[in-house]
FIKOLZA-1660 file (N, C-alpha, C; in steps of 0.1 Angstrom, whole numbers, plus 5000, padded with zeros to 4 digits):
% residues 212
   i   px   py   pz ch aa at
   1 1555 3565 4846  A  X  N
   1 1551 3578 4850  A  X CA
   1 1536 3581 4846  A  X  C
   2 1527 3586 4854  A  X  N
   2 1514 3589 4849  A  X CA
   2 1512 3604 4847  A  X  C
   3 1504 3609 4838  A  X  N
   3 1499 3622 4837  A  X CA
   3 1484 3622 4835  A  X  C
   4 1478 3633 4839  A  X  N
   4 1463 3634 4836  A  X CA
   4 1461 3647 4829  A  X  C
   5 1452 3646 4819  A  X  N
   5 1449 3658 4811  A  X CA
   5 1435 3657 4805  A  X  C
   6 1430 3667 4799  A  X  N
   6 1416 3667 4794  A  X CA
   6 1415 3657 4782  A  X  C
   7 1426 3656 4775  A  X  N
   7 1426 3646 4764  A  X CA
   7 1441 3644 4759  A  X  C
   8 1443 3632 4754  A  X  N
   8 1456 3629 4748  A  X CA
   8 1453 3625 4734  A  X  C
   9 1461 3631 4724  A  X  N
   9 1459 3628 4710  A  X CA
   9 1472 3627 4703  A  X  C
  10 1471 3627 4689  A  X  N
  10 1483 3625 4681  A  X CA
  10 1493 3636 4683  A  X  C
  11 1489 3648 4687  A  X  N
  11 1498 3659 4689  A  X CA
  11 1508 3655 4701  A  X  C
  12 1502 3649 4711  A  X  N
  12 1510 3645 4722  A  X CA
  12 1520 3634 4718  A  X  C
  13 1515 3625 4710  A  X  N
  13 1524 3614 4705  A  X CA
  13 1536 3621 4698  A  X  C
  14 1534 3630 4689  A  X  N
  14 1544 3637 4682  A  X CA
  14 1554 3644 4691  A  X  C
  15 1549 3650 4701  A  X  N
  15 1558 3657 4711  A  X CA
  15 1567 3647 4718  A  X  C
  16 1561 3636 4722  A  X  N
  16 1569 3626 4729  A  X CA
  16 1579 3619 4720  A  X  C
  17 1575 3616 4708  A  X  N
  17 1585 3609 4699  A  X CA
  17 1597 3618 4695  A  X  C
  18 1596 3631 4697  A  X  N
  18 1607 3640 4694  A  X CA
  18 1616 3643 4706  A  X  C
  19 1611 3638 4718  A  X  N
  19 1619 3641 4730  A  X CA
  19 1631 3632 4731  A  X  C
  20 1642 3637 4736  A  X  N
  20 1654 3630 4738  A  X CA
  20 1653 3620 4750  A  X  C
  21 1657 3608 4748  A  X  N
  21 1657 3598 4759  A  X CA
  21 1646 3589 4759  A  X  C
  22 1636 3591 4749  A  X  N
  22 1625 3582 4749  A  X CA
  22 1627 3571 4738  A  X  C
  23 1626 3559 4741  A  X  N
  23 1629 3548 4732  A  X CA
  23 1616 3544 4725  A  X  C
  24 1605 3545 4731  A  X  N
  24 1592 3539 4726  A  X CA
  24 1580 3547 4731  A  X  C
  25 1571 3550 4723  A  X  N
  25 1558 3557 4726  A  X CA
  25 1547 3548 4722  A  X  C
  26 1538 3544 4731  A  X  N
  26 1527 3535 4728  A  X CA
  26 1514 3540 4733  A  X  C
  27 1505 3545 4724  A  X  N
  27 1492 3549 4728  A  X CA
  27 1482 3538 4730  A  X  C
  28 1472 3540 4738  A  X  N
  28 1462 3530 4740  A  X CA
  28 1449 3537 4745  A  X  C
  29 1438 3530 4744  A  X  N
  29 1425 3536 4748  A  X CA
  29 1417 3525 4755  A  X  C
  30 1412 3529 4766  A  X  N
  30 1404 3519 4774  A  X CA
  30 1391 3525 4778  A  X  C
  31 1383 3517 4786  A  X  N
  31 1370 3522 4790  A  X CA
  31 1358 3516 4782  A  X  C
  32 1361 3508 4771  A  X  N
  32 1351 3502 4764  A  X CA
  32 1345 3491 4772  A  X  C
  33 1332 3489 4771  A  X  N
  33 1324 3478 4778  A  X CA
  33 1315 3471 4768  A  X  C
  34 1314 3458 4770  A  X  N
  34 1305 3451 4761  A  X CA
  34 1301 3438 4768  A  X  C
  35 1293 3430 4760  A  X  N
  35 1289 3417 4765  A  X CA
  35 1290 3407 4754  A  X  C
  36 1292 3394 4757  A  X  N
  36 1292 3384 4747  A  X CA
  36 1286 3371 4754  A  X  C
  37 1281 3362 4745  A  X  N
  37 1275 3350 4750  A  X CA
  37 1284 3338 4745  A  X  C
  38 1286 3329 4755  A  X  N
  38 1294 3317 4752  A  X CA
  38 1288 3305 4759  A  X  C
  39 1285 3295 4752  A  X  N
  39 1280 3282 4758  A  X CA
  39 1268 3285 4767  A  X  C
  40 1259 3294 4762  A  X  N
  40 1247 3298 4769  A  X CA
  40 1249 3307 4781  A  X  C
  41 1261 3311 4784  A  X  N
  41 1263 3321 4795  A  X CA
  41 1266 3335 4789  A  X  C
  42 1261 3345 4795  A  X  N
  42 1264 3359 4791  A  X CA
  42 1275 3365 4800  A  X  C
  43 1285 3371 4794  A  X  N
  43 1296 3377 4801  A  X CA
  43 1297 3392 4798  A  X  C
  44 1300 3400 4808  A  X  N
  44 1304 3414 4806  A  X CA
  44 1319 3415 4805  A  X  C
  45 1324 3424 4797  A  X  N
  45 1339 3425 4795  A  X CA
  45 1343 3439 4793  A  X  C
  46 1355 3442 4798  A  X  N
  46 1361 3455 4795  A  X CA
  46 1370 3453 4783  A  X  C
  47 1371 3464 4775  A  X  N
  47 1378 3463 4762  A  X CA
  47 1389 3474 4762  A  X  C
  48 1400 3471 4757  A  X  N
  48 1411 3481 4755  A  X CA
  48 1416 3480 4741  A  X  C
  49 1419 3492 4735  A  X  N
  49 1425 3492 4722  A  X CA
  49 1440 3494 4723  A  X  C
  50 1448 3486 4716  A  X  N
  50 1462 3486 4717  A  X CA
  50 1468 3486 4703  A  X  C
  51 1481 3489 4702  A  X  N
  51 1489 3488 4690  A  X CA
  51 1498 3476 4690  A  X  C
  52 1504 3474 4678  A  X  N
  52 1513 3462 4677  A  X CA
  52 1525 3464 4686  A  X  C
  53 1528 3476 4692  A  X  N
  53 1539 3478 4700  A  X CA
  53 1536 3475 4715  A  X  C
  54 1524 3472 4718  A  X  N
  54 1519 3470 4732  A  X CA
  54 1528 3460 4739  A  X  C
  55 1531 3449 4733  A  X  N
  55 1539 3438 4741  A  X CA
  55 1554 3442 4741  A  X  C
  56 1558 3451 4733  A  X  N
  56 1572 3456 4735  A  X CA
  56 1574 3463 4748  A  X  C
  57 1564 3469 4753  A  X  N
  57 1565 3477 4765  A  X CA
  57 1559 3471 4777  A  X  C
  58 1549 3463 4775  A  X  N
  58 1542 3455 4786  A  X CA
  58 1547 3441 4786  A  X  C
  59 1560 3440 4790  A  X  N
  59 1567 3427 4789  A  X CA
  59 1561 3416 4799  A  X  C
  60 1554 3421 4809  A  X  N
  60 1549 3412 4819  A  X CA
  60 1536 3405 4813  A  X  C
  61 1530 3410 4803  A  X  N
  61 1519 3404 4797  A  X CA
  61 1524 3394 4787  A  X  C
  62 1522 3381 4789  A  X  N
  62 1528 3371 4781  A  X CA
  62 1516 3363 4774  A  X  C
  63 1519 3358 4762  A  X  N
  63 1509 3350 4755  A  X CA
  63 1510 3336 4759  A  X  C
  64 1499 3330 4764  A  X  N
  64 1499 3316 4767  A  X CA
  64 1497 3307 4754  A  X  C
  65 1487 3312 4746  A  X  N
  65 1484 3305 4734  A  X CA
  65 1482 3315 4723  A  X  C
  66 1485 3312 4711  A  X  N
  66 1483 3321 4700  A  X CA
  66 1495 3330 4698  A  X  C
  67 1493 3343 4694  A  X  N
  67 1504 3352 4691  A  X CA
  67 1500 3366 4695  A  X  C
  68 1510 3375 4694  A  X  N
  68 1508 3389 4697  A  X CA
  68 1502 3396 4685  A  X  C
  69 1498 3408 4687  A  X  N
  69 1492 3416 4676  A  X CA
  69 1502 3420 4666  A  X  C
  70 1499 3421 4653  A  X  N
  70 1508 3427 4643  A  X CA
  70 1500 3438 4637  A  X  C
  71 1507 3447 4630  A  X  N
  71 1501 3459 4625  A  X CA
  71 1489 3457 4615  A  X  C
  72 1489 3446 4608  A  X  N
  72 1478 3443 4598  A  X CA
  72 1466 3437 4604  A  X  C
  73 1466 3433 4617  A  X  N
  73 1455 3427 4623  A  X CA
  73 1443 3437 4625  A  X  C
  74 1431 3432 4623  A  X  N
  74 1419 3440 4624  A  X CA
  74 1409 3435 4634  A  X  C
  75 1400 3426 4629  A  X  N
  75 1389 3421 4638  A  X CA
  75 1394 3409 4646  A  X  C
  76 1404 3412 4655  A  X  N
  76 1409 3401 4663  A  X CA
  76 1409 3405 4678  A  X  C
  77 1411 3396 4687  A  X  N
  77 1411 3399 4701  A  X CA
  77 1420 3390 4708  A  X  C
  78 1428 3395 4718  A  X  N
  78 1436 3388 4727  A  X CA
  78 1428 3388 4740  A  X  C
  79 1425 3377 4746  A  X  N
  79 1416 3376 4758  A  X CA
  79 1424 3372 4770  A  X  C
  80 1419 3377 4781  A  X  N
  80 1425 3374 4794  A  X CA
  80 1423 3359 4798  A  X  C
  81 1432 3354 4806  A  X  N
  81 1431 3340 4810  A  X CA
  81 1418 3336 4815  A  X  C
  82 1412 3344 4824  A  X  N
  82 1399 3340 4830  A  X CA
  82 1387 3340 4821  A  X  C
  83 1389 3346 4809  A  X  N
  83 1378 3345 4799  A  X CA
  83 1379 3332 4792  A  X  C
  84 1391 3327 4790  A  X  N
  84 1393 3314 4784  A  X CA
  84 1389 3303 4794  A  X  C
  85 1392 3305 4807  A  X  N
  85 1389 3295 4817  A  X CA
  85 1381 3303 4828  A  X  C
  86 1368 3305 4826  A  X  N
  86 1360 3314 4835  A  X CA
  86 1357 3308 4848  A  X  C
  87 1356 3295 4849  A  X  N
  87 1351 3289 4861  A  X CA
  87 1363 3280 4868  A  X  C
  88 1373 3288 4873  A  X  N
  88 1384 3281 4880  A  X CA
  88 1391 3271 4872  A  X  C
  89 1391 3273 4859  A  X  N
  89 1399 3264 4850  A  X CA
  89 1392 3250 4848  A  X  C
  90 1380 3249 4852  A  X  N
  90 1373 3236 4851  A  X CA
  90 1370 3233 4836  A  X  C
  91 1367 3243 4828  A  X  N
  91 1363 3240 4814  A  X CA
  91 1369 3252 4806  A  X  C
  92 1375 3249 4795  A  X  N
  92 1380 3259 4786  A  X CA
  92 1369 3264 4777  A  X  C
  93 1367 3277 4777  A  X  N
  93 1356 3283 4769  A  X CA
  93 1360 3288 4755  A  X  C
  94 1373 3291 4753  A  X  N
  94 1378 3296 4741  A  X CA
  94 1391 3289 4737  A  X  C
  95 1393 3287 4724  A  X  N
  95 1405 3283 4718  A  X CA
  95 1409 3294 4708  A  X  C
  96 1422 3295 4704  A  X  N
  96 1427 3304 4694  A  X CA
  96 1419 3300 4681  A  X  C
  97 1414 3310 4674  A  X  N
  97 1407 3308 4662  A  X CA
  97 1392 3309 4664  A  X  C
  98 1387 3308 4676  A  X  N
  98 1373 3309 4679  A  X CA
  98 1368 3323 4676  A  X  C
  99 1354 3324 4673  A  X  N
  99 1348 3337 4671  A  X CA
  99 1341 3341 4683  A  X  C
 100 1341 3354 4685  A  X  N
 100 1334 3361 4696  A  X CA
 100 1325 3372 4690  A  X  C
 101 1313 3373 4693  A  X  N
 101 1304 3384 4689  A  X CA
 101 1303 3393 4701  A  X  C
 102 1310 3405 4700  A  X  N
 102 1309 3415 4711  A  X CA
 102 1298 3425 4708  A  X  C
 103 1290 3427 4718  A  X  N
 103 1279 3437 4717  A  X CA
 103 1280 3448 4726  A  X  C
 104 1278 3460 4722  A  X  N
 104 1278 3472 4730  A  X CA
 104 1268 3482 4726  A  X  C
 105 1266 3493 4734  A  X  N
 105 1257 3504 4731  A  X CA
 105 1266 3516 4728  A  X  C
 106 1264 3523 4717  A  X  N
 106 1270 3536 4713  A  X CA
 106 1260 3545 4709  A  X  C
 107 1259 3557 4717  A  X  N
 107 1248 3567 4714  A  X CA
 107 1235 3560 4713  A  X  C
 108 1232 3552 4723  A  X  N
 108 1219 3545 4724  A  X CA
 108 1215 3536 4713  A  X  C
 109 1226 3532 4705  A  X  N
 109 1224 3522 4695  A  X CA
 109 1232 3510 4697  A  X  C
 110 1226 3498 4695  A  X  N
 110 1233 3486 4697  A  X CA
 110 1242 3483 4685  A  X  C
 111 1255 3479 4689  A  X  N
 111 1264 3476 4678  A  X CA
 111 1270 3462 4682  A  X  C
 112 1274 3455 4671  A  X  N
 112 1280 3442 4673  A  X CA
 112 1293 3441 4665  A  X  C
 113 1302 3433 4670  A  X  N
 113 1315 3432 4663  A  X CA
 113 1319 3417 4664  A  X  C
 114 1322 3411 4653  A  X  N
 114 1327 3397 4653  A  X CA
 114 1342 3397 4654  A  X  C
 115 1348 3391 4664  A  X  N
 115 1362 3390 4666  A  X CA
 115 1367 3376 4666  A  X  C
 116 1379 3374 4660  A  X  N
 116 1386 3361 4660  A  X CA
 116 1396 3361 4672  A  X  C
 117 1396 3351 4680  A  X  N
 117 1405 3350 4691  A  X CA
 117 1419 3348 4685  A  X  C
 118 1428 3358 4687  A  X  N
 118 1442 3357 4682  A  X CA
 118 1451 3351 4693  A  X  C
 119 1448 3354 4705  A  X  N
 119 1457 3348 4716  A  X CA
 119 1450 3348 4729  A  X  C
 120 1456 3341 4738  A  X  N
 120 1451 3340 4752  A  X CA
 120 1463 3344 4761  A  X  C
 121 1461 3353 4770  A  X  N
 121 1472 3357 4779  A  X CA
 121 1474 3347 4790  A  X  C
 122 1487 3347 4795  A  X  N
 122 1490 3340 4807  A  X CA
 122 1482 3346 4819  A  X  C
 123 1479 3338 4829  A  X  N
 123 1472 3343 4840  A  X CA
 123 1481 3353 4847  A  X  C
 124 1476 3365 4850  A  X  N
 124 1484 3376 4856  A  X CA
 124 1481 3378 4870  A  X  C
 125 1470 3374 4875  A  X  N
 125 1467 3377 4889  A  X CA
 125 1463 3392 4890  A  X  C
 126 1468 3399 4900  A  X  N
 126 1466 3413 4902  A  X CA
 126 1473 3421 4892  A  X  C
 127 1467 3432 4887  A  X  N
 127 1474 3440 4877  A  X CA
 127 1471 3455 4880  A  X  C
 128 1480 3464 4874  A  X  N
 128 1478 3478 4876  A  X CA
 128 1482 3485 4863  A  X  C
 129 1474 3495 4859  A  X  N
 129 1478 3503 4847  A  X CA
 129 1472 3497 4835  A  X  C
 130 1478 3500 4823  A  X  N
 130 1472 3495 4810  A  X CA
 130 1472 3480 4809  A  X  C
 131 1463 3475 4802  A  X  N
 131 1463 3461 4799  A  X CA
 131 1449 3455 4803  A  X  C
 132 1445 3444 4796  A  X  N
 132 1432 3439 4799  A  X CA
 132 1431 3430 4811  A  X  C
 133 1443 3426 4817  A  X  N
 133 1443 3418 4829  A  X CA
 133 1437 3404 4825  A  X  C
 134 1433 3397 4835  A  X  N
 134 1428 3383 4833  A  X CA
 134 1414 3383 4828  A  X  C
 135 1407 3394 4828  A  X  N
 135 1392 3394 4824  A  X CA
 135 1389 3405 4814  A  X  C
 136 1398 3408 4805  A  X  N
 136 1396 3418 4796  A  X CA
 136 1399 3414 4781  A  X  C
 137 1395 3422 4772  A  X  N
 137 1398 3421 4758  A  X CA
 137 1408 3431 4754  A  X  C
 138 1418 3427 4746  A  X  N
 138 1427 3436 4739  A  X CA
 138 1424 3435 4724  A  X  C
 139 1421 3446 4718  A  X  N
 139 1418 3446 4704  A  X CA
 139 1426 3457 4697  A  X  C
 140 1428 3456 4684  A  X  N
 140 1436 3466 4677  A  X CA
 140 1430 3480 4679  A  X  C
 141 1439 3490 4681  A  X  N
 141 1435 3504 4684  A  X CA
 141 1425 3509 4674  A  X  C
 142 1428 3507 4661  A  X  N
 142 1419 3512 4650  A  X CA
 142 1405 3506 4651  A  X  C
 143 1405 3493 4654  A  X  N
 143 1392 3485 4655  A  X CA
 143 1384 3491 4667  A  X  C
 144 1391 3494 4678  A  X  N
 144 1384 3500 4690  A  X CA
 144 1378 3513 4686  A  X  C
 145 1386 3522 4679  A  X  N
 145 1381 3535 4676  A  X CA
 145 1369 3535 4667  A  X  C
 146 1369 3525 4658  A  X  N
 146 1358 3524 4648  A  X CA
 146 1345 3519 4655  A  X  C
 147 1347 3509 4664  A  X  N
 147 1336 3502 4670  A  X CA
 147 1330 3511 4681  A  X  C
 148 1338 3517 4689  A  X  N
 148 1333 3525 4700  A  X CA
 148 1332 3540 4696  A  X  C
 149 1336 3543 4684  A  X  N
 149 1334 3556 4678  A  X CA
 149 1341 3567 4687  A  X  C
 150 1354 3564 4691  A  X  N
 150 1362 3573 4699  A  X CA
 150 1370 3583 4690  A  X  C
 151 1377 3577 4681  A  X  N
 151 1385 3585 4671  A  X CA
 151 1395 3595 4675  A  X  C
 152 1408 3590 4677  A  X  N
 152 1419 3599 4678  A  X CA
 152 1423 3604 4692  A  X  C
 153 1415 3600 4702  A  X  N
 153 1419 3604 4715  A  X CA
 153 1422 3592 4723  A  X  C
 154 1433 3593 4732  A  X  N
 154 1438 3582 4740  A  X CA
 154 1436 3584 4754  A  X  C
 155 1434 3573 4762  A  X  N
 155 1433 3574 4776  A  X CA
 155 1447 3572 4782  A  X  C
 156 1456 3565 4775  A  X  N
 156 1469 3562 4780  A  X CA
 156 1479 3563 4769  A  X  C
 157 1491 3569 4773  A  X  N
 157 1502 3568 4764  A  X CA
 157 1514 3562 4773  A  X  C
 158 1519 3551 4769  A  X  N
 158 1530 3545 4776  A  X CA
 158 1543 3549 4769  A  X  C
 159 1553 3552 4778  A  X  N
 159 1566 3556 4773  A  X CA
 159 1577 3547 4779  A  X  C
 160 1586 3543 4771  A  X  N
 160 1598 3535 4776  A  X CA
 160 1610 3544 4774  A  X  C
 161 1618 3545 4785  A  X  N
 161 1630 3553 4785  A  X CA
 161 1642 3545 4779  A  X  C
 162 1650 3553 4772  A  X  N
 162 1663 3546 4767  A  X CA
 162 1671 3542 4779  A  X  C
 163 1672 3550 4789  A  X  N
 163 1680 3547 4801  A  X CA
 163 1670 3547 4813  A  X  C
 164 1668 3535 4819  A  X  N
 164 1659 3534 4831  A  X CA
 164 1663 3544 4842  A  X  C
 165 1676 3547 4843  A  X  N
 165 1681 3556 4854  A  X CA
 165 1676 3570 4852  A  X  C
 166 1672 3573 4840  A  X  N
 166 1668 3587 4837  A  X CA
 166 1653 3589 4838  A  X  C
 167 1646 3579 4843  A  X  N
 167 1631 3580 4843  A  X CA
 167 1625 3591 4851  A  X  C
 168 1632 3595 4862  A  X  N
 168 1626 3606 4870  A  X CA
 168 1628 3619 4863  A  X  C
 169 1640 3621 4857  A  X  N
 169 1642 3634 4850  A  X CA
 169 1633 3634 4838  A  X  C
 170 1631 3623 4831  A  X  N
 170 1622 3622 4819  A  X CA
 170 1608 3625 4823  A  X  C
 171 1604 3620 4835  A  X  N
 171 1590 3623 4840  A  X CA
 171 1588 3638 4841  A  X  C
 172 1597 3645 4847  A  X  N
 172 1596 3660 4848  A  X CA
 172 1595 3667 4834  A  X  C
 173 1604 3662 4825  A  X  N
 173 1604 3668 4812  A  X CA
 173 1591 3666 4805  A  X  C
 174 1585 3654 4806  A  X  N
 174 1572 3651 4800  A  X CA
 174 1561 3660 4806  A  X  C
 175 1561 3662 4819  A  X  N
 175 1551 3670 4825  A  X CA
 175 1552 3685 4820  A  X  C
 176 1565 3689 4818  A  X  N
 176 1567 3703 4813  A  X CA
 176 1562 3704 4798  A  X  C
 177 1565 3694 4791  A  X  N
 177 1562 3694 4776  A  X CA
 177 1547 3693 4773  A  X  C
 178 1540 3685 4781  A  X  N
 178 1526 3682 4778  A  X CA
 178 1517 3691 4786  A  X  C
 179 1521 3694 4798  A  X  N
 179 1513 3703 4807  A  X CA
 179 1500 3695 4811  A  X  C
 180 1495 3698 4823  A  X  N
 180 1482 3693 4828  A  X CA
 180 1481 3678 4826  A  X  C
 181 1492 3671 4829  A  X  N
 181 1492 3656 4829  A  X CA
 181 1497 3651 4842  A  X  C
 182 1494 3638 4845  A  X  N
 182 1500 3632 4856  A  X CA
 182 1509 3620 4851  A  X  C
 183 1520 3618 4856  A  X  N
 183 1530 3608 4851  A  X CA
 183 1532 3598 4862  A  X  C
 184 1531 3585 4859  A  X  N
 184 1533 3575 4869  A  X CA
 184 1545 3566 4864  A  X  C
 185 1556 3565 4872  A  X  N
 185 1566 3556 4869  A  X CA
 185 1563 3542 4873  A  X  C
 186 1571 3533 4868  A  X  N
 186 1568 3519 4872  A  X CA
 186 1571 3517 4887  A  X  C
 187 1580 3525 4893  A  X  N
 187 1583 3524 4907  A  X CA
 187 1571 3529 4915  A  X  C
 188 1565 3540 4911  A  X  N
 188 1554 3545 4918  A  X CA
 188 1542 3536 4917  A  X  C
 189 1541 3530 4905  A  X  N
 189 1530 3521 4903  A  X CA
 189 1531 3509 4912  A  X  C
 190 1543 3504 4915  A  X  N
 190 1546 3493 4924  A  X CA
 190 1541 3498 4938  A  X  C
 191 1545 3510 4942  A  X  N
 191 1541 3514 4955  A  X CA
 191 1526 3515 4957  A  X  C
 192 1519 3520 4946  A  X  N
 192 1505 3521 4947  A  X CA
 192 1498 3507 4948  A  X  C
 193 1503 3498 4941  A  X  N
 193 1498 3484 4941  A  X CA
 193 1500 3478 4955  A  X  C
 194 1513 3480 4960  A  X  N
 194 1516 3474 4973  A  X CA
 194 1507 3480 4984  A  X  C
 195 1504 3493 4983  A  X  N
 195 1495 3499 4993  A  X CA
 195 1481 3494 4993  A  X  C
 196 1477 3488 4981  A  X  N
 196 1463 3483 4980  A  X CA
 196 1463 3468 4983  A  X  C
 197 1472 3460 4978  A  X  N
 197 1471 3446 4979  A  X CA
 197 1483 3439 4986  A  X  C
 198 1493 3448 4989  A  X  N
 198 1504 3443 4997  A  X CA
 198 1515 3436 4988  A  X  C
 199 1512 3432 4976  A  X  N
 199 1522 3425 4968  A  X CA
 199 1521 3430 4953  A  X  C
 200 1531 3428 4946  A  X  N
 200 1530 3430 4931  A  X CA
 200 1538 3419 4925  A  X  C
 201 1533 3414 4914  A  X  N
 201 1540 3402 4908  A  X CA
 201 1551 3406 4898  A  X  C
 202 1549 3417 4892  A  X  N
 202 1559 3421 4882  A  X CA
 202 1560 3436 4880  A  X  C
 203 1572 3441 4879  A  X  N
 203 1574 3455 4876  A  X CA
 203 1583 3456 4864  A  X  C
 204 1579 3465 4854  A  X  N
 204 1586 3467 4842  A  X CA
 204 1596 3479 4845  A  X  C
 205 1608 3476 4842  A  X  N
 205 1618 3486 4844  A  X CA
 205 1618 3497 4833  A  X  C
 206 1619 3509 4837  A  X  N
 206 1621 3520 4827  A  X CA
 206 1609 3522 4818  A  X  C
 207 1597 3521 4824  A  X  N
 207 1584 3522 4816  A  X CA
 207 1576 3533 4823  A  X  C
 208 1570 3541 4815  A  X  N
 208 1561 3551 4820  A  X CA
 208 1547 3550 4814  A  X  C
 209 1537 3554 4821  A  X  N
 209 1523 3554 4815  A  X CA
 209 1518 3568 4817  A  X  C
 210 1512 3573 4806  A  X  N
 210 1506 3586 4806  A  X CA
 210 1491 3583 4805  A  X  C
 211 1483 3589 4814  A  X  N
 211 1469 3586 4814  A  X CA
 211 1461 3598 4817  A  X  C
 212 1448 3596 4814  A  X  N
 212 1438 3607 4818  A  X CA
 212 1437 3607 4833  A  X  C
% end
C-alpha cells in the first residue's frame, strides 16, 4: 500500500509499530545519487538506505554472492547485478570484498565514501517500488543519512501484514492514522507494473509500501 506525505519520520514508525495487524515495519530512504570509477570507466548510480530488516520484507531481492545486511554493518554496500556485470555479463567488475569510492555533492560540496562490497543481488529485470534494482546501491540507513546528510526522514516505509487477507482494511487504517499519505498494496503495485511493461516477475504477498 502506498501513501504520500510531506515527510515520514520516526513518529510515523512508532504509530505503525503500535497498530494491530502489522508484523513488520521497515523504513528506507532513496534518491541519493553518486558516481564511482571502476577499471577506468565512470558510472552514475542511485543509492538507497536500508535497514537489516529489508530482506525480511523484500523477499524477491535475493543475494547472488555475499550476504545480507546485519545491524552492525556500516560502510558496506550491496550492489545490483548489472553493476557487477555492467556490459552484458562479459566481464565481472566487482567481487565481494572489493572497495568502491562513492562520490557525491551535498550542499555544493564534494563528499566521498569508501564502501566494501558486502553482496551482489540476483538479476531482477524490471522492478517497482523500494530497492536498488539491477543498477543501484543498497547501503545501511545510518550510513546513508550521514553521507547524504538527510537525518531522520524517510522516503518509504514498508509494512508487512500479519494476515495478507487483511491488507485492504489495514491500508485504510494506515491512511486514517498517518493522514496525507498514499498507500500501495502489492496487488496494486502489480497492476501498475503490468500497465507499464505488461509483465511482473514477482509479487510479495501481504506487503505494503509507504512512500512520499
